[in-house]
All heavy atoms as an XYZ file, in Angstrom:
952
protein
N      28.277    -20.916     -0.170
C      26.855    -20.675     -0.019
C      26.463    -20.886      1.431
O      26.892    -21.831      2.071
C      26.063    -21.616     -0.920
C      24.588    -21.343     -0.872
S      23.721    -22.289     -2.143
C      22.698    -23.272     -1.097
N      25.639    -19.986      1.954
C      25.171    -20.088      3.325
C      23.754    -20.627      3.291
O      22.906    -20.123      2.557
C      25.200    -18.708      4.006
C      26.620    -18.152      3.987
C      24.677    -18.804      5.414
C      26.738    -16.743      4.461
N      23.497    -21.647      4.072
C      22.168    -22.248      4.109
C      21.293    -21.546      5.133
O      21.769    -21.029      6.139
C      22.254    -23.738      4.477
C      22.851    -24.560      3.354
O      22.665    -24.162      2.184
O      23.498    -25.570      3.636
N      20.015    -21.566      4.851
C      19.030    -21.022      5.773
C      18.792    -22.034      6.877
O      18.533    -23.204      6.627
C      17.716    -20.737      5.021
C      16.601    -20.304      5.928
C      16.602    -19.032      6.463
C      15.557    -21.158      6.250
C      15.580    -18.615      7.300
C      14.539    -20.757      7.082
C      14.542    -19.487      7.608
O      13.541    -19.075      8.436
N      18.897    -21.582      8.124
C      18.661    -22.453      9.277
C      17.414    -21.957      9.984
O      17.362    -20.817     10.447
C      19.863    -22.436     10.253
C      19.587    -23.321     11.450
C      21.132    -22.853      9.531
N      16.395    -22.800     10.025
C      15.132    -22.424     10.635
C      15.319    -22.127     12.114
O      16.049    -22.810     12.818
C      14.103    -23.543     10.451
C      12.720    -23.073     10.824
C      11.679    -23.641      9.899
O      12.013    -24.027      8.777
O      10.543    -23.680     10.325
N      14.655    -21.075     12.583
C      14.713    -20.709     13.989
C      15.877    -19.785     14.315
O      15.971    -19.258     15.406
N      16.764    -19.583     13.399
C      17.916    -18.727     13.635
C      17.594    -17.308     13.181
O      16.911    -17.101     12.188
C      19.123    -19.257     12.857
C      20.389    -18.503     13.141
C      21.571    -19.133     12.422
C      22.816    -18.314     12.707
N      23.960    -18.811     11.984
N      18.094    -16.333     13.934
C      17.876    -14.940     13.564
C      18.813    -14.590     12.416
O      20.012    -14.466     12.600
C      18.142    -14.028     14.767
C      17.931    -12.563     14.432
O      17.310    -12.275     13.394
O      18.377    -11.716     15.216
N      18.256    -14.428     11.224
C      19.069    -14.199     10.041
C      19.276    -12.722      9.731
O      20.011    -12.392      8.818
C      18.451    -14.890      8.829
C      18.440    -16.378      8.992
N      19.559    -17.132      8.829
C      17.450    -17.227      9.356
C      19.267    -18.402      9.060
N      17.991    -18.480      9.383
N      18.644    -11.848     10.498
C      18.806    -10.430     10.218
C      20.232     -9.975     10.510
O      20.729     -9.047      9.909
C      17.809     -9.606     11.027
O      18.028     -9.829     12.413
N      20.898    -10.633     11.407
C      22.267    -10.259     11.757
C      23.243    -10.743     10.695
O      24.139    -10.035     10.286
C      22.647    -10.842     13.138
C      21.751    -10.223     14.202
C      24.113    -10.605     13.458
C      21.844    -10.876     15.544
N      23.060    -11.941     10.229
C      23.994    -12.512      9.258
C      23.723    -12.047      7.836
O      24.566    -12.220      6.977
C      23.931    -14.056      9.280
O      22.617    -14.453      8.899
C      24.281    -14.600     10.645
N      22.556    -11.489      7.588
C      22.230    -11.024      6.253
C      21.706    -12.114      5.348
O      21.548    -11.915      4.163
N      21.447    -13.293      5.887
C      20.930    -14.390      5.086
C      19.420    -14.243      4.980
O      18.743    -14.033      5.964
C      21.295    -15.756      5.720
C      20.693    -16.883      4.913
C      22.795    -15.902      5.822
N      18.913    -14.359      3.799
C      17.484    -14.226      3.559
C      16.874    -15.606      3.416
O      17.396    -16.441      2.677
C      17.231    -13.401      2.275
C      15.756    -13.275      1.987
C      17.887    -12.041      2.402
N      15.756    -15.872      4.135
C      15.125    -17.183      3.986
C      14.606    -17.365      2.566
O      14.265    -16.393      1.900
C      13.976    -17.151      4.983
C      13.733    -15.723      5.282
C      15.031    -15.003      5.038
N      14.541    -18.599      2.088
C      14.065    -18.824      0.720
C      12.584    -18.477      0.592
O      11.818    -18.610      1.537
C      14.289    -20.328      0.510
C      14.336    -20.909      1.876
C      14.876    -19.837      2.784
N      12.217    -18.022     -0.589
C      10.815    -17.707     -0.855
C      10.034    -18.999     -1.031
O      10.552    -19.972     -1.600
C      10.696    -16.873     -2.128
C      11.291    -15.473     -2.057
C      11.252    -14.831     -3.446
C      10.542    -14.613     -1.075
N       8.780    -19.037     -0.547
C       7.981    -20.240     -0.765
C       7.692    -20.422     -2.249
O       7.459    -19.462     -2.964
C       6.698    -19.965      0.020
C       6.658    -18.496      0.220
C       8.072    -18.003      0.166
N       7.715    -21.642     -2.693
C       7.438    -21.923     -4.106
C       5.940    -21.986     -4.333
O       5.194    -22.457     -3.494
C       8.076    -23.244     -4.515
C       9.572    -23.173     -4.462
C      10.162    -24.464     -5.002
N      11.594    -24.426     -4.906
C      12.399    -24.209     -5.936
N      11.897    -24.031     -7.126
N      13.692    -24.184     -5.776
N       5.523    -21.519     -5.487
C       4.102    -21.533     -5.846
C       3.710    -22.930     -6.271
O       4.431    -23.605     -7.010
C       3.863    -20.548     -6.988
C       2.390    -20.363     -7.311
C       2.171    -19.219     -8.254
N       2.201    -19.510     -9.662
C       1.316    -20.262    -10.315
N       0.360    -20.849     -9.672
N       1.400    -20.426    -11.608
N       2.562    -23.350     -5.794
C       2.042    -24.668     -6.141
C       1.544    -24.621     -7.588
O       0.588    -23.907     -7.897
C       0.917    -25.044     -5.192
C       0.380    -26.444     -5.430
O       0.881    -27.125     -6.363
O      -0.523    -26.860     -4.702
N       2.173    -25.356     -8.507
C       1.765    -25.291     -9.911
C       0.381    -25.881    -10.167
O      -0.221    -25.632    -11.210
C       2.845    -26.091    -10.641
C       3.481    -26.943     -9.614
C       3.288    -26.256     -8.290
N      -0.157    -26.655     -9.238
C      -1.483    -27.238     -9.437
C      -2.590    -26.225     -9.169
O      -3.706    -26.399     -9.630
C      -1.685    -28.465     -8.528
O      -1.572    -28.055     -7.162
C      -0.657    -29.541     -8.846
N      -2.289    -25.185     -8.404
C      -3.289    -24.157     -8.117
C      -3.250    -23.091     -9.200
O      -2.189    -22.631     -9.601
C      -3.020    -23.504     -6.763
C      -3.297    -24.404     -5.594
C      -3.136    -23.628     -4.317
C      -3.423    -24.509     -3.123
N      -3.240    -23.789     -1.877
N      -4.434    -22.740     -9.674
C      -4.520    -21.688    -10.681
C      -4.651    -20.347     -9.974
O      -5.452    -20.192     -9.070
C      -5.744    -21.903    -11.560
C      -5.426    -22.449    -12.898
C      -6.607    -22.332    -13.806
C      -6.121    -22.486    -15.227
N      -7.209    -22.504    -16.150
N      -3.855    -19.430    -10.403
C      -3.909    -18.098     -9.815
C      -4.946    -17.280    -10.567
O      -4.942    -17.223    -11.795
C      -2.538    -17.433     -9.919
C      -2.467    -16.101     -9.239
C      -1.048    -15.548     -9.318
C      -0.996    -14.193     -8.660
N       0.330    -13.612     -8.731
N      -5.853    -16.680     -9.807
C      -6.844    -15.819    -10.436
C      -6.187    -14.486    -10.756
O      -5.503    -13.908     -9.932
C      -8.022    -15.575     -9.492
C      -8.873    -16.787     -9.269
C     -10.058    -16.431     -8.403
C     -10.912    -17.642     -8.147
N     -12.052    -17.337     -7.299
N      -6.386    -14.055    -11.975
C      -5.820    -12.777    -12.374
C      -6.816    -11.677    -12.068
O      -7.968    -11.736    -12.476
C      -5.473    -12.778    -13.852
C      -4.313    -13.671    -14.175
C      -3.903    -13.530    -15.602
C      -2.717    -14.430    -15.865
N      -2.212    -14.284    -17.210
N      -6.341    -10.710    -11.320
C      -7.165     -9.554    -10.995
C      -6.510     -8.360    -11.657
O      -5.358     -8.048    -11.405
C      -7.243     -9.338     -9.466
C      -8.097     -8.136     -9.145
C      -7.769    -10.578     -8.779
N      -7.237     -7.730    -12.515
C      -6.693     -6.567    -13.215
C      -7.346     -5.307    -12.674
O      -8.532     -5.274    -12.415
C      -6.926     -6.680    -14.707
C      -6.209     -7.851    -15.303
C      -6.264     -7.782    -16.800
N      -5.625     -8.944    -17.342
C      -4.440     -8.910    -17.934
N      -3.813     -7.795    -18.068
N      -3.915    -10.008    -18.424
N      -6.522     -4.305    -12.525
C      -7.004     -3.022    -12.022
C      -6.856     -1.975    -13.111
O      -5.870     -1.962    -13.841
C      -6.174     -2.573    -10.816
C      -6.339     -3.458     -9.630
C      -5.452     -4.491     -9.385
C      -7.387     -3.273     -8.767
C      -5.604     -5.319     -8.307
C      -7.547     -4.095     -7.681
C      -6.653     -5.116     -7.443
N      -7.828     -1.123    -13.156
C      -7.713      0.010    -14.071
C      -6.767      1.002    -13.408
O      -6.970      1.394    -12.278
C      -9.078      0.645    -14.288
N      -5.719      1.342    -14.078
C      -4.724      2.271    -13.522
C      -5.374      3.632    -13.372
O      -5.928      4.200    -14.309
C      -3.535      2.352    -14.467
C      -2.467      3.275    -14.032
C      -1.549      2.554    -13.072
N      -0.526      3.484    -12.652
C      -0.089      3.557    -11.436
N      -0.549      2.752    -10.529
N       0.838      4.404    -11.102
N      -5.292      4.154    -12.159
C      -5.854      5.477    -11.909
C      -4.986      6.500    -12.630
O      -3.775      6.511    -12.487
C      -5.875      5.773    -10.392
C      -6.385      7.174    -10.127
C      -6.724      4.750     -9.663
N      -5.617      7.325    -13.411
C      -4.859      8.332    -14.154
C      -4.374      9.409    -13.201
O      -5.139      9.954    -12.422
C      -5.732      8.963    -15.229
O      -5.038      9.999    -15.846
N      -3.096      9.680    -13.267
C      -2.515     10.700    -12.399
C      -2.354     12.023    -13.139
O      -1.831     12.977    -12.585
C      -1.157     10.214    -11.882
C      -1.191      8.885    -11.127
C       0.220      8.476    -10.734
C      -2.070      8.971     -9.908
N      -2.837     12.061    -14.371
C      -2.692     13.295    -15.153
C      -3.386     14.478    -14.499
O      -2.879     15.588    -14.533
C      -3.251     13.102    -16.554
C      -2.264     12.450    -17.463
C      -2.763     12.466    -18.890
N      -2.627     11.095    -19.353
C      -3.442     10.489    -20.153
N      -4.483     11.118    -20.626
N      -3.241      9.258    -20.511
N      -4.542     14.242    -13.905
C      -5.288     15.337    -13.281
C      -4.480     15.982    -12.161
O      -4.519     17.200    -11.978
C      -6.619     14.825    -12.742
N      -3.736     15.184    -11.423
C      -2.931     15.718    -10.326
C      -1.781     16.571    -10.848
O      -1.308     17.467    -10.164
C      -2.386     14.574     -9.473
N      -1.328     16.303    -12.053
C      -0.175     17.029    -12.608
C      -0.568     18.312    -13.339
O       0.291     19.029    -13.825
C       0.590     16.119    -13.562
C       1.231     14.951    -12.857
C       2.096     14.165    -13.822
N       2.686     13.028    -13.164
C       2.389     11.758    -13.416
N       1.512     11.473    -14.343
N       2.967     10.787    -12.767
N      -1.855     18.606    -13.414
C      -2.320     19.764    -14.173
C      -1.810     21.070    -13.575
O      -1.319     21.939    -14.287
C      -3.866     19.781    -14.267
C      -4.375     21.107    -14.779
C      -4.335     18.654    -15.158
N      -1.889     21.230    -12.258
C      -1.527     22.491    -11.626
C      -0.080     22.906    -11.903
O       0.160     24.032    -12.338
C      -1.801     22.413    -10.124
O      -1.580     23.650     -9.525
N       0.915     22.034    -11.668
C       2.288     22.440    -12.014
C       2.478     22.693    -13.509
O       3.218     23.586    -13.902
C       3.138     21.254    -11.549
C       2.342     20.607    -10.486
C       0.919     20.787    -10.922
N       1.778     21.923    -14.346
C       1.888     22.106    -15.796
C       1.376     23.488    -16.192
O       1.976     24.166    -17.022
C       1.104     21.020    -16.526
C       1.317     21.053    -18.031
C       0.548     19.991    -18.792
N       0.708     18.669    -18.237
C      -0.314     17.889    -17.854
N      -1.552     18.299    -17.978
N      -0.090     16.691    -17.364
N       0.244     23.910    -15.583
C      -0.296     25.235    -15.885
C       0.692     26.319    -15.473
O       0.877     27.304    -16.175
C      -1.615     25.448    -15.136
C      -2.774     24.662    -15.692
C      -4.016     24.781    -14.824
O      -3.937     25.316    -13.696
O      -5.076     24.328    -15.270
N       1.313     26.133    -14.343
C       2.259     27.132    -13.833
C       3.504     27.226    -14.720
O       3.998     28.315    -14.977
C       2.661     26.756    -12.413
C       3.544     27.750    -11.738
C       2.821     28.353    -10.563
N       3.627     29.356     -9.921
C       3.315     30.631     -9.910
N       2.214     31.036    -10.495
N       4.070     31.491     -9.313
N       4.023     26.071    -15.155
C       5.232     26.062    -15.969
C       4.952     26.332    -17.442
O       5.842     26.738    -18.179
C       5.939     24.705    -15.856
C       6.577     24.389    -14.507
C       7.008     22.934    -14.475
C       7.756     25.305    -14.259
N       3.729     26.031    -17.868
C       3.388     26.177    -19.274
C       3.844     24.991    -20.111
O       3.821     25.043    -21.333
N       4.284     23.925    -19.442
C       4.735     22.694    -20.094
C       4.699     21.579    -19.050
O       4.552     21.844    -17.862
C       6.147     22.862    -20.648
C       7.156     23.228    -19.581
C       8.552     23.415    -20.145
N       9.440     24.007    -19.189
C       9.907     23.415    -18.092
N       9.555     22.187    -17.813
N      10.727     24.032    -17.269
N       4.841     20.328    -19.473
C       4.851     19.234    -18.499
C       6.040     19.345    -17.534
O       7.127     19.790    -17.910
C       4.982     17.973    -19.358
C       4.491     18.378    -20.701
C       4.844     19.833    -20.849
N       5.824     18.958    -16.318
C       6.842     18.957    -15.275
C       7.891     17.899    -15.591
O       7.565     16.790    -16.005
C       6.171     18.629    -13.942
C       7.000     18.689    -12.678
C       7.443     20.120    -12.404
C       6.186     18.184    -11.508
N       9.170     18.239    -15.432
C      10.253     17.278    -15.662
C      11.108     17.172    -14.402
O      10.996     17.990    -13.487
C      11.151     17.708    -16.839
O      11.828     18.916    -16.486
C      10.369     17.893    -18.116
N      11.991     16.193    -14.388
C      12.894     15.979    -13.266
C      13.796     17.202    -13.059
O      14.136     17.549    -11.927
C      13.748     14.712    -13.499
C      14.785     14.541    -12.426
C      12.851     13.492    -13.577
N      14.153     17.855    -14.120
C      15.021     19.027    -14.051
C      14.353     20.159    -13.269
O      15.027     20.960    -12.621
C      15.399     19.491    -15.479
C      16.217     20.763    -15.473
C      16.124     18.385    -16.208
N      13.018     20.229    -13.293
C      12.284     21.290    -12.610
C      12.231     21.106    -11.092
O      12.084     22.084    -10.363
C      10.838     21.351    -13.130
C      10.768     21.637    -14.610
O      11.542     22.495    -15.088
O       9.945     21.000    -15.288
N      12.325     19.876    -10.632
C      12.073     19.570     -9.218
C      13.017     20.296     -8.257
O      12.541     20.899     -7.289
C      12.060     18.046     -8.978
C      11.918     17.723     -7.506
C      10.924     17.415     -9.767
N      14.337     20.280     -8.448
C      15.194     20.994     -7.486
C      14.848     22.481     -7.370
O      14.838     23.034     -6.264
C      16.604     20.805     -8.054
C      16.525     19.584     -8.875
C      15.137     19.571     -9.441
N      14.559     23.120     -8.490
C      14.186     24.530     -8.449
C      12.889     24.770     -7.707
O      12.731     25.771     -7.010
N      11.946     23.842     -7.852
C      10.662     23.976     -7.159
C      10.840     23.724     -5.666
O      10.310     24.458     -4.837
C       9.619     23.021     -7.757
C       9.260     23.465     -9.169
C       8.370     22.960     -6.884
C       8.397     22.485     -9.929
N      11.583     22.686     -5.312
C      11.758     22.351     -3.899
C      12.637     23.350     -3.155
O      12.364     23.685     -2.007
C      12.339     20.947     -3.752
C      11.450     19.805     -4.201
C      12.178     18.478     -4.044
C      10.145     19.789     -3.430
N      13.689     23.825     -3.797
C      14.650     24.715     -3.127
C      14.387     26.187     -3.380
O      14.886     27.044     -2.650
C      16.065     24.380     -3.583
S      16.536     22.688     -3.216
N      13.624     26.483     -4.407
C      13.372     27.878     -4.740
C      14.543     28.470     -5.495
O      15.549     27.808     -5.750
N      14.438     29.742     -5.823
C      15.524     30.379     -6.568
C      16.760     30.565     -5.681
O      16.639     30.734     -4.470
C      14.933     31.724     -6.988
C      13.849     31.996     -6.009
C      13.327     30.656     -5.579
N      17.915     30.546     -6.304
C      19.136     30.803     -5.547
C      19.225     32.290     -5.237
O      18.746     33.134     -6.003
C      20.352     30.340     -6.341
C      20.374     28.843     -6.509
C      21.653     28.370     -7.176
O      22.522     29.162     -7.504
N      21.748     27.075     -7.355
N      19.831     32.591     -4.112
C      19.901     33.973     -3.644
C      20.493     34.918     -4.698
O      19.979     36.009     -4.916
C      20.731     34.024     -2.366
C      20.634     35.322     -1.627
C      21.304     35.198     -0.305
N      20.536     34.230      0.484
C      20.247     34.380      1.749
N      20.686     35.414      2.394
N      19.544     33.477      2.387
N      21.554     34.461     -5.361
C      22.204     35.336     -6.351
C      21.354     35.531     -7.605
O      21.585     36.454     -8.383
C      23.603     34.831     -6.718
C      23.649     33.437     -7.282
C      23.842     32.348     -6.229
O      23.792     32.626     -5.030
O      24.026     31.202     -6.648
N      20.355     34.660     -7.824
C      19.480     34.788     -8.988
C      18.290     35.714     -8.733
O      17.572     36.065     -9.673
C      18.958     33.419     -9.420
C      20.061     32.523     -9.951
O      21.122     33.056    -10.340
O      19.862     31.293     -9.963
N      18.075     36.094     -7.487
C      16.951     36.968     -7.154
C      17.251     38.409     -7.565
O      18.398     38.862     -7.479
C      16.656     36.915     -5.658
C      16.055     35.604     -5.157
C      16.034     35.579     -3.637
C      14.666     35.404     -5.709
N      16.226     39.135     -7.994
C      16.436     40.543     -8.366
C      16.859     41.379     -7.152
O      16.507     41.070     -6.011
C      15.066     40.999     -8.873
C      14.252     39.777     -9.045
C      14.854     38.715     -8.208
N      17.594     42.437     -7.414
C      18.043     43.328     -6.337
C      16.888     44.189     -5.819
O      16.828     44.505     -4.626
C      19.190     44.209     -6.830
N      15.987     44.554     -6.712
C      14.839     45.377     -6.330
C      13.945     44.603     -5.360
O      13.586     43.447     -5.622
C      14.043     45.766     -7.586
C      12.837     46.625     -7.251
O      13.029     47.735     -6.720
O      11.710     46.142     -7.510
N      13.587     45.212     -4.250
C      12.808     44.539     -3.198
C      11.448     44.052     -3.698
O      11.007     42.957     -3.346
C      12.625     45.478     -1.991
C      13.882     45.749     -1.220
C      14.407     44.494     -0.515
O      13.868     43.397     -0.613
N      15.515     44.657      0.181
N      10.775     44.872     -4.483
C       9.451     44.486     -4.985
C       9.562     43.292     -5.933
O       8.815     42.321     -5.808
C       8.779     45.668     -5.687
C       7.368     45.397     -6.234
C       6.431     44.969     -5.104
C       6.823     46.614     -6.944
N      10.499     43.358     -6.878
C      10.695     42.247     -7.807
C      11.143     40.981     -7.068
O      10.744     39.872     -7.416
C      11.737     42.625     -8.868
C      11.250     43.668     -9.853
C      12.320     44.076    -10.834
O      13.392     43.432    -10.873
O      12.095     45.048    -11.574
N      11.970     41.171     -6.037
C      12.440     40.051     -5.216
C      11.257     39.387     -4.512
O      11.134     38.158     -4.493
C      13.464     40.560     -4.215
C      14.075     39.505     -3.358
C      15.013     40.172     -2.314
N      15.942     39.247     -1.806
C      17.184     39.080     -2.215
N      17.660     39.838     -3.184
N      17.970     38.193     -1.677
N      10.371     40.197     -3.929
C       9.194     39.678     -3.223
C       8.290     38.911     -4.185
O       7.765     37.846     -3.850
C       8.438     40.823     -2.549
N       8.114     39.438     -5.398
C       7.280     38.774     -6.406
C       7.900     37.433     -6.796
O       7.203     36.413     -6.886
C       7.074     39.684     -7.643
C       6.191     40.873     -7.271
C       6.475     38.901     -8.801
C       6.120     41.960     -8.334
N       9.216     37.412     -7.010
C       9.903     36.165     -7.380
C       9.773     35.122     -6.266
O       9.554     33.937     -6.537
C      11.374     36.452     -7.677
N       9.897     35.554     -5.020
C       9.764     34.617     -3.891
C       8.326     34.116     -3.746
O       8.108     32.948     -3.424
C      10.249     35.268     -2.595
C      11.758     35.497     -2.519
C      12.112     36.313     -1.285
C      12.492     34.163     -2.514
N       7.343     34.991     -3.994
C       5.943     34.569     -3.954
C       5.657     33.543     -5.059
O       4.935     32.570     -4.833
C       5.001     35.764     -4.094
C       4.911     36.605     -2.842
C       4.052     37.839     -3.050
O       3.820     38.276     -4.185
N       3.598     38.416     -1.947
N       6.199     33.771     -6.243
C       6.011     32.823     -7.342
C       6.660     31.477     -7.022
O       6.093     30.424     -7.313
C       6.585     33.396     -8.644
C       5.753     34.525     -9.216
C       6.379     35.153    -10.449
O       7.501     34.779    -10.839
O       5.724     36.043    -11.028
N       7.837     31.517     -6.410
C       8.515     30.278     -6.021
C       7.699     29.537     -4.965
O       7.563     28.309     -5.016
C       9.912     30.587     -5.489
N       7.139     30.280     -4.032
C       6.315     29.653     -2.989
C       5.052     29.038     -3.584
O       4.647     27.936     -3.208
C       5.939     30.697     -1.928
C       5.234     30.105     -0.726
C       4.972     31.127      0.352
O       5.634     32.173      0.390
O       4.084     30.858      1.184
N       4.449     29.720     -4.538
C       3.246     29.185     -5.194
C       3.582     27.920     -5.985
O       2.818     26.956     -5.965
C       2.623     30.243     -6.114
C       1.389     29.774     -6.843
C       0.228     29.381     -5.927
O       0.165     29.843     -4.774
O      -0.624     28.592     -6.385
N       4.724     27.911     -6.660
C       5.158     26.710     -7.390
C       5.348     25.548     -6.428
O       4.958     24.415     -6.713
C       6.456     26.970     -8.157
O       6.235     27.881     -9.188
N       5.957     25.827     -5.270
C       6.166     24.784     -4.269
C       4.824     24.245     -3.758
O       4.644     23.042     -3.629
C       6.999     25.316     -3.096
C       7.193     24.300     -2.012
C       8.150     23.309     -2.145
C       6.402     24.314     -0.870
C       8.334     22.358     -1.161
C       6.575     23.368      0.114
C       7.544     22.393     -0.023
N       3.889     25.147     -3.467
C       2.561     24.714     -2.985
C       1.873     23.814     -4.007
O       1.272     22.800     -3.652
C       1.680     25.928     -2.699
C       1.942     26.539     -1.381
C       0.830     27.524     -1.021
N       1.383     28.477     -0.081
C       1.256     29.776     -0.151
N       0.556     30.318     -1.124
N       1.805     30.556      0.734
N       1.920     24.193     -5.269
C       1.279     23.385     -6.321
C       1.963     22.020     -6.459
O       1.303     21.011     -6.630
C       1.319     24.123     -7.659
C       0.361     25.285     -7.718
C       0.496     26.026     -9.032
N      -0.412     27.149     -9.093
C      -1.254     27.359    -10.090
N      -1.303     26.533    -11.103
N      -2.052     28.394    -10.076
N       3.285     22.015     -6.384
C       4.022     20.753     -6.466
C       3.662     19.859     -5.283
O       3.398     18.669     -5.442
C       5.533     21.029     -6.488
C       6.362     19.780     -6.570
C       6.545     19.137     -7.783
C       6.949     19.241     -5.436
C       7.302     17.981     -7.872
C       7.702     18.084     -5.516
C       7.888     17.453     -6.725
N       3.646     20.427     -4.090
C       3.312     19.678     -2.882
C       1.906     19.096     -2.977
O       1.673     17.930     -2.641
C       3.431     20.601     -1.660
C       3.372     19.893     -0.345
C       4.523     19.378      0.229
C       2.164     19.726      0.335
C       4.488     18.726      1.454
C       2.118     19.074      1.548
C       3.275     18.578      2.110
O       3.225     17.930      3.313
N       0.960     19.896     -3.459
C      -0.420     19.432     -3.629
C      -0.467     18.276     -4.621
O      -1.166     17.282     -4.399
C      -1.303     20.582     -4.112
C      -2.754     20.199     -4.282
C      -3.575     21.362     -4.783
C      -4.995     20.892     -4.991
N      -5.746     21.717     -5.902
N       0.297     18.385     -5.724
C       0.338     17.323     -6.724
C       0.853     16.029     -6.100
O       0.280     14.961     -6.288
C       1.240     17.720     -7.893
C       1.402     16.630     -8.939
S       2.769     16.913    -10.073
C       4.172     16.575     -9.017
N       1.938     16.123     -5.328
C       2.512     14.938     -4.695
C       1.500     14.315     -3.726
O       1.312     13.093     -3.724
C       3.835     15.280     -3.975
C       4.316     14.124     -3.120
C       4.892     15.668     -4.990
N       0.836     15.124     -2.921
C      -0.180     14.602     -2.000
C      -1.300     13.889     -2.754
O      -1.747     12.816     -2.331
C      -0.779     15.736     -1.163
C       0.062     16.138      0.004
C      -0.648     17.151      0.882
O      -1.427     17.986      0.367
O      -0.409     17.099      2.101
N      -1.768     14.470     -3.846
C      -2.844     13.860     -4.628
C      -2.401     12.527     -5.233
O      -3.147     11.548     -5.200
C      -3.314     14.813     -5.728
C      -4.089     16.001     -5.202
C      -4.412     17.025     -6.276
O      -3.985     16.853     -7.438
O      -5.086     18.013     -5.945
N      -1.184     12.481     -5.755
C      -0.679     11.243     -6.350
C      -0.549     10.165     -5.284
O      -0.968      9.022     -5.488
C       0.662     11.487     -7.063
C       0.421     12.299     -8.341
C       1.369     10.172     -7.377
C       1.695     12.771     -9.024
N       0.015     10.514     -4.128
C       0.175      9.523     -3.060
C      -1.171      9.038     -2.534
O      -1.341      7.853     -2.236
C       1.024     10.097     -1.923
C       2.496     10.323     -2.275
C       3.223     10.978     -1.107
C       3.176      9.031     -2.671
N      -2.140      9.941     -2.437
C      -3.487      9.537     -2.008
C      -4.115      8.582     -3.010
O      -4.685      7.548     -2.628
C      -4.380     10.785     -1.824
O      -3.792     11.620     -0.835
C      -5.792     10.393     -1.399
N      -3.989      8.893     -4.308
C      -4.539      8.007     -5.340
C      -3.855      6.637     -5.309
O      -4.510      5.602     -5.425
C      -4.382      8.632     -6.725
C      -5.257      9.846     -7.019
C      -4.828     10.515     -8.323
C      -6.719      9.454     -7.067
N      -2.557      6.625     -5.128
C      -1.825      5.356     -5.068
C      -2.226      4.552     -3.827
O      -2.321      3.331     -3.889
C      -0.318      5.602     -5.080
C       0.189      6.024     -6.443
C       1.693      6.165     -6.418
C       2.255      6.159     -7.785
N       2.417      4.861     -8.375
N      -2.458      5.234     -2.718
C      -2.883      4.546     -1.501
C      -4.258      3.907     -1.690
O      -4.485      2.759     -1.302
C      -2.924      5.536     -0.343
C      -3.210      4.900      0.998
C      -3.147      5.907      2.125
O      -2.342      6.847      2.058
O      -3.911      5.732      3.087
N      -5.171      4.638     -2.308
C      -6.509      4.103     -2.581
C      -6.404      2.897     -3.502
O      -7.044      1.865     -3.286
C      -7.415      5.204     -3.192
C      -8.686      4.618     -3.772
C      -7.729      6.256     -2.144
N      -5.563      3.014     -4.522
C      -5.370      1.916     -5.470
C      -4.785      0.684     -4.762
O      -5.204     -0.447     -5.001
C      -4.433      2.384     -6.577
C      -4.287      1.428     -7.715
C      -3.377      2.003     -8.779
O      -2.155      1.890     -8.623
O      -3.903      2.556     -9.752
N      -3.822      0.908     -3.888
C      -3.201     -0.207     -3.155
C      -4.201     -0.878     -2.221
O      -4.243     -2.092     -2.105
C      -1.986      0.294     -2.366
C      -1.296     -0.757     -1.541
C      -0.679     -1.898     -2.349
O      -0.520     -1.773     -3.576
O      -0.366     -2.934     -1.741
N      -5.024     -0.092     -1.550
C      -6.048     -0.680     -0.667
C      -7.039     -1.520     -1.467
O      -7.456     -2.581     -1.024
C      -6.775      0.420      0.098
C      -5.938      0.995      1.208
C      -6.715      1.989      2.010
N      -5.866      2.574      3.026
C      -6.159      3.664      3.678
N      -7.286      4.304      3.431
N      -5.338      4.131      4.596
N      -7.414     -1.048     -2.633
C      -8.334     -1.807     -3.489
C      -7.682     -3.107     -3.934
O      -8.321     -4.164     -3.941
C      -8.740     -0.970     -4.704
N      -6.395     -3.043     -4.286
C      -5.673     -4.246     -4.694
C      -5.602     -5.250     -3.541
O      -5.850     -6.438     -3.721
C      -4.254     -3.896     -5.147
C      -3.474     -5.089     -5.703
C      -2.015     -4.784     -5.882
N      -1.319     -4.498     -4.648
C      -0.953     -5.423     -3.744
N      -1.221     -6.689     -3.948
N      -0.319     -5.075     -2.645
N      -5.299     -4.773     -2.345
C      -5.219     -5.660     -1.184
C      -6.575     -6.275     -0.855
O      -6.665     -7.453     -0.504
C      -4.673     -4.907      0.029
C      -3.208     -4.574     -0.093
C      -2.714     -3.677      1.026
O      -3.490     -3.134      1.805
N      -1.397     -3.514      1.113
N      -7.633     -5.484     -0.982
C      -8.980     -6.005     -0.718
C      -9.345     -7.076     -1.741
O      -9.935     -8.104     -1.391
C      -9.999     -4.865     -0.755
N      -8.982     -6.863     -2.992
C      -9.270     -7.849     -4.027
C      -8.469     -9.124     -3.788
O      -8.997    -10.229     -3.958
C      -8.952     -7.276     -5.416
N      -7.215     -8.987     -3.400
C      -6.404    -10.172     -3.085
C      -6.983    -10.941     -1.904
O      -7.033    -12.159     -1.920
C      -4.958     -9.767     -2.764
C      -4.116     -9.540     -3.965
C      -2.671     -9.201     -3.591
O      -2.335     -9.159     -2.386
O      -1.876     -8.989     -4.511
N      -7.432    -10.208     -0.877
C      -8.016    -10.861      0.300
C      -9.299    -11.594     -0.087
O      -9.562    -12.685      0.395
C      -8.307     -9.827      1.386
N     -10.090    -10.990     -0.977
C     -11.325    -11.624     -1.425
C     -11.025    -12.898     -2.212
O     -11.726    -13.898     -2.070
C     -12.146    -10.646     -2.275
N      -9.977    -12.863     -3.018
C      -9.595    -14.034     -3.807
C      -9.117    -15.153     -2.867
O      -9.436    -16.318     -3.055
C      -8.493    -13.669     -4.831
C      -7.873    -14.916     -5.432
C      -9.076    -12.792     -5.927
N      -8.373    -14.796     -1.848
C      -7.853    -15.799     -0.909
C      -8.967    -16.435     -0.082
O      -8.850    -17.584      0.328
C      -6.827    -15.155      0.036
C      -5.511    -14.756     -0.619
C      -4.636    -14.019      0.395
C      -4.780    -15.961     -1.164
N     -10.028    -15.685      0.157
C     -11.131    -16.199      0.971
C     -12.173    -16.943      0.167
O     -13.129    -17.473      0.688
C     -11.772    -15.078      1.759
C     -10.899    -14.588      2.871
N      -9.712    -13.943      2.658
C     -11.043    -14.656      4.219
C      -9.164    -13.631      3.800
N      -9.943    -14.049      4.772
N     -12.020    -16.982     -1.142
C     -12.992    -17.710     -2.005
C     -12.762    -19.196     -1.951
O     -11.823    -19.782     -1.742
C     -12.886    -17.235     -3.458
C     -13.601    -15.893     -3.625
O     -14.353    -15.498     -2.721
O     -13.381    -15.264     -4.665
């Protein structure tokens, strides 16, 4: 076992300083947050696919159709590529909306924690 030595740079050795122990005499205030529903952000890809988005769908959306899977006809090929691009745009928009909602939620959580600490 390697002991933590105060003042020593532990990032090189890979030793992690011990976590501070919680004072059992202090009562922790519980702050509960209403989970922001992310269903609204997922509507656009669901409408496009006609079903809920799954992990299996993601590579096809991000990478688009494979070259050999595209139609030989130029018009059909252009339509398939436009549809793939639209799917990508909707997926990208969904991801941005989810990340924005999570960021807002995290800021609210941090503000509530700061308010509790200052009470």
